[in-house]
C-alpha distance (Angstrom), angle and dihedral (degrees) to the residues before:
residue distance angle dihedral
M1 . . .
E2 3.79 . .
N3 3.81 89.7 .
Q4 3.83 90.6 57.7
S5 3.78 90.5 49.4
T6 3.80 91.2 51.2
M7 3.81 91.2 49.5
K8 3.81 90.8 50.2
D9 3.80 90.6 49.4
E10 3.79 90.8 49.9
A11 3.81 91.5 47.3
F12 3.81 89.5 50.0
D13 3.81 90.5 49.6
L14 3.79 90.1 49.7
G15 3.80 91.1 50.3
T16 3.78 90.6 48.8
W17 3.80 92.6 52.1
V18 3.81 93.0 45.7
G19 3.80 89.8 49.8
R20 3.79 91.3 50.8
K21 3.79 90.9 49.4
Q22 3.80 90.8 51.2
A23 3.80 91.6 48.7
F24 3.80 92.8 49.4
A25 3.82 90.8 47.2
L26 3.80 89.8 53.2
V27 3.80 92.2 50.2
A28 3.81 91.9 44.9
G29 3.79 91.0 51.3
R30 3.77 91.6 52.1
C31 3.79 90.8 47.2
S32 3.80 90.7 51.9
A33 3.79 90.3 50.4
A34 3.80 90.2 48.9
D35 3.81 90.3 48.9
A36 3.79 90.5 52.2
E37 3.79 92.5 48.4
I38 3.80 90.7 50.8
L39 3.80 90.6 50.8
F40 3.79 89.7 48.3
E41 3.80 92.0 53.3
I42 3.80 93.1 46.6
R43 3.79 91.8 49.3
E44 3.81 98.5 41.6
K45 3.80 95.1 45.5
K46 3.82 89.9 42.3
L47 3.78 90.1 -129.2
F48 3.80 88.6 150.2
Q49 3.81 89.9 73.5
I50 3.79 89.6 77.8
M51 3.82 88.3 69.4
D52 3.81 106.8 21.0
P53 3.81 135.3 20.6
N54 3.80 95.1 -122.0
W55 3.80 143.9 17.9
E56 3.80 94.2 -108.5
E57 3.80 93.8 55.8
F58 3.80 92.0 43.3
C59 3.80 91.0 54.4
A60 3.79 92.6 48.8
N61 3.80 97.5 40.9
R62 3.79 102.7 36.6
L63 3.79 107.4 21.8
G64 3.77 100.9 35.3
F65 3.78 96.9 -130.2
T66 3.78 138.3 82.6
R67 3.76 127.9 -82.9
G68 3.79 87.6 -119.0
Y69 3.78 91.3 58.1
A70 3.82 92.4 48.7
D71 3.80 92.0 46.9
R72 3.81 90.6 48.5
M73 3.82 90.8 52.6
I74 3.79 90.4 50.3
R75 3.81 93.0 45.8
Q76 3.80 92.6 50.5
F77 3.78 90.4 48.0
K78 3.79 91.4 50.6
E79 3.80 91.1 48.5
L80 3.80 89.3 57.6
G81 3.79 88.3 57.0
Q82 3.79 96.4 -120.9
I83 3.79 96.5 122.9
G84 3.80 94.4 42.9
R85 3.80 91.8 54.7
A86 3.80 94.5 42.4
H87 3.79 95.5 52.5
V88 3.81 103.6 37.9
C-alpha cells in the first residue's frame, strides 16, 4: 500500500515539473516574440540612429549580438505572422 502511495506521489511530482516546464516554455516563447517585435520597431523606425550610425553597429554595440542574428529573429517573427497582424 505504501509503495502505491509513493508511486502516486512521484507521478504527481513528475506532472508538476512537466507542467512548470510547459508554463515556462510558453512564457519564454512570448518573450522571444516580444523581443523580436521590439527589434523590428527599432530597425524599421530607425531608432537605432540615435545611438549608432547603422543597424549593424547598433546590434553589436548595444544588443550584444550580430545584425544577422537580429535580422533572423525579426524574419522568423514575421514568418509566423505576428508582425503582419499587429500592424495592419
